[in-house]
MDTraj code that builds the backbone (N, CA, C; nanometers):
import mdtraj as md
import numpy as np

residues = "UNK UNK UNK UNK UNK UNK UNK UNK UNK UNK UNK UNK UNK UNK UNK UNK UNK UNK UNK UNK UNK UNK UNK UNK UNK UNK UNK UNK UNK UNK UNK UNK UNK UNK UNK UNK UNK UNK UNK UNK UNK UNK UNK UNK UNK UNK UNK UNK UNK UNK UNK UNK UNK UNK UNK UNK UNK UNK UNK UNK UNK UNK UNK UNK UNK UNK UNK UNK UNK UNK UNK UNK UNK UNK UNK UNK UNK UNK UNK UNK UNK UNK UNK UNK UNK UNK UNK UNK UNK UNK UNK UNK UNK UNK UNK UNK UNK UNK UNK UNK UNK UNK UNK UNK UNK".split()
xyz = np.array([
    [3.3595, -1.4727, -1.3625],
    [3.3042, -1.5625, -1.4615],
    [3.1559, -1.5855, -1.4305],
    [3.0751, -1.5756, -1.5303],
    [2.9304, -1.5934, -1.5136],
    [2.8942, -1.7395, -1.5352],
    [2.8375, -1.7997, -1.4297],
    [2.8021, -1.9410, -1.4381],
    [2.6523, -1.9660, -1.4302],
    [2.5754, -1.8671, -1.3831],
    [2.4310, -1.8848, -1.3672],
    [2.3578, -1.8459, -1.4956],
    [2.2549, -1.9224, -1.5251],
    [2.1777, -1.9002, -1.6477],
    [2.0348, -1.8630, -1.6107],
    [1.9839, -1.7595, -1.6744],
    [1.8448, -1.7192, -1.6584],
    [1.7745, -1.7463, -1.7907],
    [1.6769, -1.8350, -1.7894],
    [1.6044, -1.8700, -1.9122],
    [1.4629, -1.8135, -1.9040],
    [1.4210, -1.7494, -2.0109],
    [1.2837, -1.6988, -2.0192],
    [1.2252, -1.7402, -2.1532],
    [1.0939, -1.7470, -2.1585],
    [1.0266, -1.7815, -2.2837],
    [0.9701, -1.6533, -2.3452],
    [0.9915, -1.6369, -2.4737],
    [0.9432, -1.5196, -2.5466],
    [0.8679, -1.5657, -2.6702],
    [0.7659, -1.4887, -2.7075],
    [0.7023, -1.5171, -2.8362],
    [0.7847, -1.4493, -2.9448],
    [0.7501, -1.4694, -3.0693],
    [0.8300, -1.4152, -3.1800],
    [0.8365, -1.2633, -3.1767],
    [0.7259, -1.1984, -3.1451],
    [0.7248, -1.0512, -3.1409],
    [0.8170, -0.9980, -3.0308],
    [0.8121, -1.0609, -2.9142],
    [0.8988, -1.0180, -2.8043],
    [1.0457, -1.0381, -2.8404],
    [1.0761, -1.1533, -2.8983],
    [1.2138, -1.1808, -2.9399],
    [1.2625, -1.0770, -3.0419],
    [1.1784, -1.0474, -3.1396],
    [1.2155, -0.9493, -3.2427],
    [1.2398, -0.8117, -3.1815],
    [1.1532, -0.7709, -3.0893],
    [1.1702, -0.6397, -3.0254],
    [1.3017, -0.6318, -2.9497],
    [1.3297, -0.7359, -2.8698],
    [1.4544, -0.7366, -2.7923],
    [1.5754, -0.7436, -2.8846],
    [1.5666, -0.8241, -2.9878],
    [1.6769, -0.8339, -3.0841],
    [1.7040, -0.6993, -3.1494],
    [1.5976, -0.6314, -3.1908],
    [1.6133, -0.4998, -3.2539],
    [1.6752, -0.3991, -3.1572],
    [1.6299, -0.4010, -3.0321],
    [1.6853, -0.3070, -2.9335],
    [1.8327, -0.3363, -2.9072],
    [1.8681, -0.4647, -2.8956],
    [2.0087, -0.5015, -2.8727],
    [2.0936, -0.4615, -2.9922],
    [2.0407, -0.4872, -3.1108],
    [2.1145, -0.4531, -3.2328],
    [2.1385, -0.3022, -3.2420],
    [2.0422, -0.2223, -3.1984],
    [2.0568, -0.0767, -3.2059],
    [2.1675, -0.0259, -3.1136],
    [2.2054, -0.1053, -3.0135],
    [2.3142, -0.0667, -2.9231],
    [2.4446, -0.1388, -2.9561],
    [2.4410, -0.2243, -3.0578],
    [2.5583, -0.3036, -3.0987],
    [2.6056, -0.3981, -2.9887],
    [2.5123, -0.4429, -2.9071],
    [2.5445, -0.5393, -2.8025],
    [2.4823, -0.6744, -2.8361],
    [2.5443, -0.7819, -2.7912],
    [2.4782, -0.9115, -2.8025],
    [2.3505, -0.9086, -2.7169],
    [2.2549, -0.9904, -2.7518],
    [2.1269, -0.9896, -2.6802],
    [2.1481, -1.0127, -2.5313],
    [2.2320, -1.1092, -2.4936],
    [2.2514, -1.1381, -2.3513],
    [2.3085, -1.0172, -2.2770],
    [2.4039, -0.9476, -2.3366],
    [2.4621, -0.8291, -2.2723],
    [2.3597, -0.7169, -2.2617],
    [2.2811, -0.6997, -2.3674],
    [2.1789, -0.5954, -2.3656],
    [2.0757, -0.6220, -2.2562],
    [2.0240, -0.7448, -2.2511],
    [1.9218, -0.7796, -2.1524],
    [1.9789, -0.7681, -2.0112],
    [2.0998, -0.8179, -1.9877],
    [2.1630, -0.8085, -1.8561],
    [2.1739, -0.6624, -1.8141],
    [2.2249, -0.5800, -1.9012],
    [2.2406, -0.4388, -1.8714],
    [2.1062, -0.3727, -1.8430],
    [2.0081, -0.4028, -1.9259],
    [1.8747, -0.3441, -1.9101],
    [1.8115, -0.3857, -1.7774],
    [1.8159, -0.5129, -1.7471],
    [1.7519, -0.5638, -1.6254],
    [1.8200, -0.5075, -1.5006],
    [1.9511, -0.5030, -1.4991],
    [2.0228, -0.4580, -1.3803],
    [2.0122, -0.3082, -1.3562],
    [1.9738, -0.2329, -1.4565],
    [1.9601, -0.0880, -1.4402],
    [1.8190, -0.0444, -1.4030],
    [1.7243, -0.1365, -1.4029],
    [1.5855, -0.1028, -1.3751],
    [1.5611, -0.0882, -1.2258],
    [1.4683, -0.0001, -1.1932],
    [1.4238, 0.0133, -1.0554],
    [1.3319, -0.1057, -1.0266],
    [1.3614, -0.1823, -0.9225],
    [1.2786, -0.3006, -0.8968],
    [1.1372, -0.2616, -0.8540],
    [1.0407, -0.3480, -0.8791],
    [0.9038, -0.3194, -0.8354],
    [0.8975, -0.3171, -0.6833],
    [0.7997, -0.2438, -0.6317],
    [0.7816, -0.2389, -0.4869],
    [0.7386, -0.3768, -0.4372],
    [0.7943, -0.4194, -0.3251],
    [0.7546, -0.5507, -0.2724],
    [0.6101, -0.5481, -0.2248],
    [0.5459, -0.6627, -0.2363],
    [0.4099, -0.6751, -0.1866],
    [0.4123, -0.6713, -0.0342],
    [0.3071, -0.6178, 0.0218],
    [0.2966, -0.6142, 0.1677],
    [0.2856, -0.7561, 0.2205],
    [0.3637, -0.7868, 0.3197],
    [0.3591, -0.9196, 0.3800],
    [0.2670, -0.9154, 0.5007],
    [0.2026, -1.0249, 0.5256],
    [0.1178, -1.0337, 0.6423],
    [-0.0238, -0.9869, 0.6192],
    [-0.0535, -0.9384, 0.4999],
    [-0.1893, -0.8958, 0.4690],
    [-0.2573, -1.0127, 0.3994],
    [-0.3617, -1.0622, 0.4607],
    [-0.4273, -1.1804, 0.4062],
    [-0.5187, -1.1442, 0.2899],
    [-0.5460, -1.2426, 0.2093],
    [-0.6394, -1.2259, 0.0980],
    [-0.7767, -1.1873, 0.1521],
    [-0.8122, -1.2462, 0.2665],
    [-0.9421, -1.2155, 0.3274],
    [-0.9504, -1.0689, 0.3687],
    [-0.8412, -1.0142, 0.4231],
    [-0.8406, -0.8736, 0.4641],
    [-0.8565, -0.7824, 0.3437],
    [-0.7880, -0.8145, 0.2367],
    [-0.7992, -0.7335, 0.1153],
    [-0.9408, -0.7423, 0.0588],
    [-0.9986, -0.8626, 0.0569],
    [-1.1354, -0.8797, 0.0075],
    [-1.2337, -0.8023, 0.0942],
    [-1.2160, -0.8081, 0.2253],
    [-1.3049, -0.7343, 0.3153],
    [-1.2912, -0.5842, 0.2928],
    [-1.1702, -0.5385, 0.2754],
    [-1.1470, -0.3969, 0.2495],
    [-1.2122, -0.3544, 0.1188],
    [-1.2034, -0.4387, 0.0170],
    [-1.2685, -0.4089, -0.1111],
    [-1.4198, -0.4011, -0.0963],
    [-1.4777, -0.4935, -0.0198],
    [-1.6233, -0.4922, 0.0008],
    [-1.6672, -0.3657, 0.0731],
    [-1.5908, -0.3291, 0.1765],
    [-1.6251, -0.2084, 0.2520],
    [-1.6104, -0.0851, 0.1637],
    [-1.5049, -0.0811, 0.0848],
    [-1.4854, 0.0319, -0.0061],
    [-1.5980, 0.0430, -0.1073],
    [-1.6416, -0.0700, -0.1586],
    [-1.7527, -0.0715, -0.2535],
    [-1.8796, -0.0196, -0.1878],
    [-1.9040, -0.0648, -0.0660],
    [-2.0221, -0.0187, 0.0081],
    [-2.0156, 0.1320, 0.0318],
    [-1.8988, 0.1810, 0.0717],
    [-1.8847, 0.3252, 0.0940],
    [-1.9075, 0.4046, -0.0345],
    [-1.8613, 0.3529, -0.1467],
    [-1.8851, 0.4209, -0.2748],
    [-2.0338, 0.4257, -0.3073],
    [-2.1048, 0.3170, -0.2822],
    [-2.2494, 0.3148, -0.3071],
    [-2.3207, 0.4165, -0.2188],
    [-2.2805, 0.4232, -0.0929],
    [-2.3424, 0.5189, -0.0005],
    [-2.3110, 0.6617, -0.0441],
    [-2.1876, 0.6865, -0.0840],
    [-2.1498, 0.8212, -0.1287],
    [-2.2293, 0.8617, -0.2516],
    [-2.2464, 0.7676, -0.3461],
    [-2.3263, 0.7982, -0.4654],
    [-2.4690, 0.8324, -0.4276],
    [-2.5264, 0.7541, -0.3378],
    [-2.6645, 0.7794, -0.2952],
    [-2.6743, 0.9151, -0.2262],
    [-2.5786, 0.9448, -0.1400],
    [-2.5797, 1.0740, -0.0706],
    [-2.5591, 1.1904, -0.1646],
    [-2.4702, 1.1744, -0.2632],
    [-2.4472, 1.2821, -0.3598],
    [-2.5684, 1.3043, -0.4485],
    [-2.6375, 1.1958, -0.4799],
    [-2.7545, 1.2060, -0.5676],
    [-2.8715, 1.2715, -0.4954],
    [-2.8998, 1.2255, -0.3745],
    [-3.0182, 1.2753, -0.3035],
    [-2.9862, 1.3874, -0.2069],
    [-2.8606, 1.4086, -0.1780],
    [-2.8123, 1.5088, -0.0823],
    [-2.8548, 1.4782, 0.0609],
    [-2.9153, 1.3629, 0.0821],
    [-2.9493, 1.3182, 0.2174],
    [-2.9202, 1.1684, 0.2258],
    [-2.9067, 1.1207, 0.3481],
    [-2.8860, 0.9782, 0.3692],
    [-2.9998, 0.9244, 0.4545],
    [-3.0457, 0.8053, 0.4200],
    [-3.1505, 0.7417, 0.4988],
    [-3.0895, 0.6847, 0.6270],
    [-3.1750, 0.6444, 0.7182],
    [-3.1292, 0.5814, 0.8417],
    [-3.0471, 0.4563, 0.8088],
    [-3.0934, 0.3782, 0.7127],
    [-3.0216, 0.2565, 0.6725],
    [-2.8832, 0.2905, 0.6165],
    [-2.8731, 0.3946, 0.5365],
    [-2.7438, 0.4340, 0.4800],
    [-2.6489, 0.4822, 0.5893],
    [-2.7006, 0.5518, 0.6890],
    [-2.6174, 0.5945, 0.8013],
    [-2.5701, 0.4716, 0.8784],
    [-2.6603, 0.3746, 0.9002],
    [-2.6244, 0.2515, 0.9692],
    [-2.5158, 0.1774, 0.8917],
    [-2.5312, 0.1681, 0.7594],
    [-2.4313, 0.1010, 0.6764],
    [-2.2974, 0.1742, 0.6815],
    [-2.3019, 0.3057, 0.6850],
    [-2.1789, 0.3845, 0.6934],
    [-2.1078, 0.3576, 0.8262],
    [-2.1831, 0.3526, 0.9336],
    [-2.1242, 0.3250, 1.0647],
    [-2.0649, 0.1836, 1.0665],
    [-2.1363, 0.0886, 1.0072],
    [-2.0866, -0.0487, 0.9996],
    [-1.9574, -0.0535, 0.9179],
    [-1.9571, 0.0157, 0.8050],
    [-1.8385, 0.0174, 0.7191],
    [-1.7199, 0.0784, 0.7935],
    [-1.7447, 0.1827, 0.8691],
    [-1.6381, 0.2463, 0.9472],
    [-1.5803, 0.1471, 1.0475],
    [-1.6670, 0.0747, 1.1171],
    [-1.6205, -0.0240, 1.2149],
    [-1.5398, -0.1347, 1.1479],
    [-1.5857, -0.1808, 1.0332],
    [-1.5122, -0.2851, 0.9596],
    [-1.3747, -0.2333, 0.9157],
    [-1.3700, -0.1093, 0.8679],
    [-1.2414, -0.0518, 0.8273],
    [-1.1454, -0.0449, 0.9453],
    [-1.1965, -0.0056, 1.0615],
    [-1.1115, 0.0012, 1.1795],
    [-1.0620, -0.1377, 1.2198],
    [-1.1477, -0.2387, 1.2091],
    [-1.1072, -0.3765, 1.2399],
    [-0.9968, -0.4230, 1.1447],
    [-1.0171, -0.3970, 1.0162],
    [-0.9189, -0.4391, 0.9154],
    [-0.7869, -0.3657, 0.9377],
    [-0.7945, -0.2355, 0.9635],
    [-0.6730, -0.1576, 0.9879],
    [-0.5989, -0.2123, 1.1094],
    [-0.6733, -0.2499, 1.2131],
    [-0.6103, -0.3054, 1.3335],
    [-0.5416, -0.4383, 1.3018],
    [-0.6077, -0.5239, 1.2231],
    [-0.5478, -0.6538, 1.1860],
    [-0.4198, -0.6318, 1.1051],
    [-0.4246, -0.5396, 1.0117],
    [-0.3072, -0.5124, 0.9279],
    [-0.1953, -0.4563, 1.0139],
    [-0.2285, -0.3643, 1.1019],
    [-0.1277, -0.3044, 1.1897],
    [-0.0651, -0.4097, 1.2808],
    [-0.1472, -0.5008, 1.3321],
    [-0.0998, -0.6082, 1.4189],
    [-0.0020, -0.6986, 1.3436],
    [-0.0289, -0.7254, 1.2163],
    [0.0568, -0.8121, 1.1369],
    [0.1912, -0.7492, 1.1066],
    [0.2002, -0.6178, 1.1088],
    [0.3256, -0.5507, 1.0761],
    [0.4071, -0.5130, 1.1977],
    [0.3522, -0.5323, 1.3168],
    [0.4288, -0.4959, 1.4368],
    [0.4721, -0.6166, 1.5139],
])
top = md.Topology()
chain = top.add_chain()
for i, resn in enumerate(residues, 1):
    res = top.add_residue(resn, chain, resSeq=i)
    for name in ("N", "CA", "C"):
        top.add_atom(name, md.element.get_by_symbol(name[0]), res)
traj = md.Trajectory(xyz[None], top)
């Protein structure tokens, strides 16, 4: 016997779409939705232990590396400053990777 209730809010378009899909299978909406939801592959879980700060730092380093790569591809050479920034970015990536690895072990 089913005793638990799952309530969701839908706009009119969403309701109409689900109603039409359920009707096309000759199932009541609740049976159609239950069947559909239980047959889906669940989304991958988010990584635990990775802080927002680590992700932000990784994004900043990635952005910096993209800028350096663009400059190098455009000029075919890198300045001393760009090499320094690349080395800094590499060190930051290694630090972030170490923090992430530490959180998962």
